[in-house]
C-alpha positions in Angstrom: -24.6 -30.6 -30.6 -22.7 -32.4 -33.3 -19.8 -30.0 -33.5 -20.5 -29.3 -37.2 -21.5 -26.0 -38.6 -24.9 -25.7 -40.1 -24.2 -22.4 -41.9 -25.0 -22.6 -45.5 -22.9 -20.8 -48.2 -25.7 -18.3 -48.7 -25.8 -17.5 -44.9 -22.0 -17.1 -44.9 -22.2 -14.7 -47.9 -24.8 -12.7 -46.1 -22.6 -12.4 -43.0 -19.6 -11.5 -45.1 -21.5 -8.7 -46.8 -22.8 -7.5 -43.4 -19.3 -7.4 -41.9 -17.9 -5.7 -44.9 -20.6 -3.1 -44.8 -20.0 -2.4 -41.1 -16.3 -2.1 -41.7 -16.8 0.4 -44.6 -19.3 2.4 -42.6 -17.2 2.4 -39.5 -14.1 3.5 -41.5 -16.0 6.3 -43.1 -17.3 7.4 -39.6 -13.7 7.5 -38.3 -12.5 9.6 -41.2 -15.4 12.0 -40.9 -15.0 12.2 -37.1 -11.4 13.1 -37.5 -12.1 15.6 -40.2 -14.8 17.5 -38.2 -13.1 17.2 -34.8 -9.6 18.3 -35.8 -10.6 20.4 -38.9 -8.5 18.2 -41.3 -6.1 15.3 -41.4 -2.7 15.1 -39.9 0.1 12.6 -40.2 -0.2 10.9 -36.9 1.2 7.3 -36.9 -1.7 5.6 -35.2 -4.5 8.1 -35.8 -8.1 7.9 -36.7 -7.5 8.3 -40.4 -5.2 5.3 -40.7 -7.7 3.1 -38.8 -10.5 4.4 -41.0 -8.6 3.7 -44.2 -7.6 0.3 -43.0 -11.2 -0.6 -42.1 -12.5 0.6 -45.5 -9.8 -1.4 -47.4 -10.5 -4.5 -45.3 -14.3 -4.1 -46.0 -13.6 -3.9 -49.8 -11.2 -6.8 -49.7 -13.9 -8.9 -48.0 -16.2 -8.3 -50.8 -13.9 -9.6 -53.5 -14.8 -13.1 -54.6 -12.2 -15.8 -54.5 -12.3 -16.5 -58.2 -11.8 -12.8 -59.0 -8.5 -12.6 -57.2 -6.5 -14.5 -59.8 -7.9 -12.2 -62.6 -7.1 -9.1 -60.6 -3.5 -10.4 -60.0 -3.1 -11.1 -63.8 -4.4 -7.6 -64.6 -2.0 -6.0 -62.2 0.9 -7.9 -63.7 -0.1 -6.8 -67.2 -0.5 -3.3 -65.8 -3.9 -3.2 -67.4 -5.8 -0.3 -65.7 -9.1 -1.2 -67.3 -8.8 -4.8 -66.2 -8.0 -3.8 -62.7 -10.9 -1.4 -62.5 -13.2 -4.0 -64.1 -12.2 -6.6 -61.5 -9.7 -8.2 -63.8 -12.4 -9.7 -66.1 -11.5 -7.6 -69.2 -9.3 -9.6 -71.5 -7.2 -8.3 -74.5 
């Protein structure tokens, strides 16, 4: 053991996609479980729906590439809806 990580960038990208997919799937499961168990959604402070939405958002944020973040922030500041939807890559 050298104490150094032998994980390559490709391997880390794979694990990042895997974790994001699990978060999105788990969040969708929590939302559907709450919908079918309680016949709708309620406004409970720490309910299933908030955990599900949080998991889905976290999963999608994990999938954003680091270089896309500055383009997304620029599009948000310009209030460019097409740029935000198209990951901030659309330029005027």
